[in-house]
C-alpha positions in Angstrom: 53.8 23.0 -47.6 51.6 21.0 -50.0 51.0 18.4 -47.4 50.0 21.0 -44.8 47.7 22.7 -47.3 46.0 19.3 -48.1 45.4 18.6 -44.4 44.0 22.1 -44.0 41.6 21.5 -46.9 40.6 18.0 -45.7 41.4 17.3 -42.0 40.3 13.7 -42.5 43.4 13.2 -44.7 45.5 13.5 -41.5 44.0 10.4 -40.0 46.3 7.8 -41.7 49.4 10.0 -40.8 48.5 10.5 -37.1 50.7 7.7 -35.7 53.7 9.2 -37.6 52.9 12.8 -36.5 52.5 11.6 -32.9 55.9 9.9 -33.1 57.4 13.1 -34.4 55.9 15.0 -31.5 56.9 12.5 -28.8 60.2 10.9 -29.9 62.6 13.8 -29.3 64.6 15.8 -26.8 62.9 19.1 -27.5 62.3 21.7 -24.8 59.1 23.6 -25.0 59.3 27.3 -24.3 56.1 29.4 -24.0 56.8 33.0 -24.6 55.2 35.9 -22.7 52.6 36.3 -25.4 51.7 32.5 -25.3 53.5 31.5 -28.4 55.2 28.0 -28.2 58.8 27.8 -29.3 60.9 24.6 -29.6 64.5 24.4 -28.5 66.6 21.3 -29.3 70.1 20.1 -29.5 69.8 19.8 -33.3 67.9 21.7 -35.9 66.4 18.5 -37.2 64.7 17.8 -33.8 63.0 21.2 -33.7 62.0 20.8 -37.4 60.3 17.5 -36.9 58.3 18.8 -33.9 57.4 22.0 -35.8 56.3 20.0 -38.8 54.0 17.8 -36.6 52.6 21.0 -35.0 51.9 22.5 -38.4 50.0 19.3 -39.3 47.8 19.4 -36.1 49.9 17.4 -33.6 51.5 20.0 -31.4 53.8 19.4 -28.5 52.6 21.9 -25.9 54.5 21.0 -22.7 57.2 18.8 -21.4 58.9 18.2 -18.1 61.1 15.4 -16.8 58.3 13.0 -16.3 55.6 13.9 -18.9 54.8 15.4 -22.3 51.5 16.8 -23.4 50.5 17.1 -27.1 47.5 18.7 -28.7 46.1 16.3 -31.3 43.8 18.3 -33.6 42.3 20.2 -30.6 42.4 17.4 -28.0 45.1 17.4 -25.3 46.7 14.1 -24.4 49.4 13.7 -21.7 51.9 10.9 -21.8 54.0 9.8 -18.8 57.7 9.4 -19.8 58.7 5.9 -18.6 62.2 5.7 -20.2 64.3 7.7 -22.6 67.3 6.2 -24.5 69.0 9.2 -26.1 70.6 9.1 -29.6 74.3 8.3 -29.6 76.7 7.3 -32.4 76.8 3.6 -31.2 73.0 3.1 -31.1 72.2 5.3 -34.1 68.7 5.7 -32.8 66.7 7.4 -30.1 63.9 5.7 -28.2 61.3 6.9 -25.7 58.8 4.7 -23.8 55.6 6.6 -22.9 52.2 5.8 -21.6 49.0 7.7 -21.7 46.3 7.2 -19.0 44.3 4.0 -19.6 46.4 2.9 -22.6 49.3 0.5 -23.2 52.9 1.8 -23.1 54.3 2.6 -26.5 57.9 2.6 -27.5 58.7 5.2 -30.2 62.0 4.9 -31.9 63.7 6.9 -34.7 67.0 6.1 -36.2 69.2 5.1 -39.2 67.3 3.0 -41.6 69.7 0.0 -41.4 69.6 0.0 -37.6 65.7 0.1 -37.5 65.6 -2.5 -40.3 67.7 -5.0 -38.3 65.3 -4.7 -35.4 62.0 -4.7 -37.2 59.6 -7.5 -37.8 57.8 -5.8 -40.7 60.0 -3.3 -42.5 58.0 -2.4 -45.5 59.7 0.6 -46.9 63.0 -0.8 -48.4 62.3 0.6 -51.9 61.5 4.1 -50.7 64.4 4.3 -48.3 66.8 2.9 -50.9 65.6 5.4 -53.5 66.3 8.3 -51.1 69.6 6.9 -50.1 70.7 6.4 -53.7 70.1 10.1 -54.4 72.3 11.0 -51.5 69.6 12.0 -49.0 70.0 11.1 -45.3 67.3 8.7 -44.3 65.7 8.5 -40.9 63.0 5.9 -40.0 60.4 6.1 -37.3 58.7 3.1 -35.7 56.6 2.2 -32.8 55.6 -0.8 -30.7 53.1 -1.4 -27.9 54.8 -2.9 -24.9 52.4 -4.9 -22.7 52.8 -7.1 -19.6 54.7 -9.2 -18.7 57.3 -7.7 -21.1 56.6 -4.2 -19.9 57.2 -5.0 -16.2 60.3 -7.1 -16.9 61.9 -4.5 -19.2 61.1 -1.4 -17.0 62.5 -3.2 -14.0 65.7 -4.1 -15.7 66.0 -0.7 -17.3 65.6 1.2 -14.0 68.1 -1.2 -12.3 70.6 -0.4 -15.0 69.9 3.3 -14.9 70.5 3.5 -11.2 73.6 1.4 -11.2 76.7 3.0 -9.7 79.1 0.9 -11.8 79.1 0.4 -15.6 75.9 2.4 -15.9 76.1 3.2 -19.6 77.0 -0.4 -20.5 74.1 -1.8 -18.4 71.6 0.7 -19.9 72.8 -0.3 -23.4 72.4 -4.0 -22.7 
């Protein structure tokens, strides 16, 4: 609540946190439900998912719609729609969830959230060891968010391989994981 009050008092304070708030709003499996009176409600498989999206919304980055191919968020009064290019759902083997999205006239961005050790193994610049270790030492669960721009030729190569694996009739899960 203190963070939200601080942002309300000084909206410019939100600027450094925008990438994180956008990741919270986009990297999830939340279903957006608009009630008859126009109120947005979030439904998710886990209470954590809904809590992350609600927190981002309370901080000015609100997920306002989602379908199978796109998501729209309201970033401090400006709507932005992202095409969903690929989703790799959380599972106990991966210990992370990833979503590849692209806004119009922008590069594709891969957002990922997961267990700190899994993200650490795959990161070039993991600069929060001390904080994560402090939280883990006190018994708290830790979840790390990250993002990476994906540009050509890597983008074209990866999406081609992913869609081939996703449409495979044999060993689909294994091919997607690879």
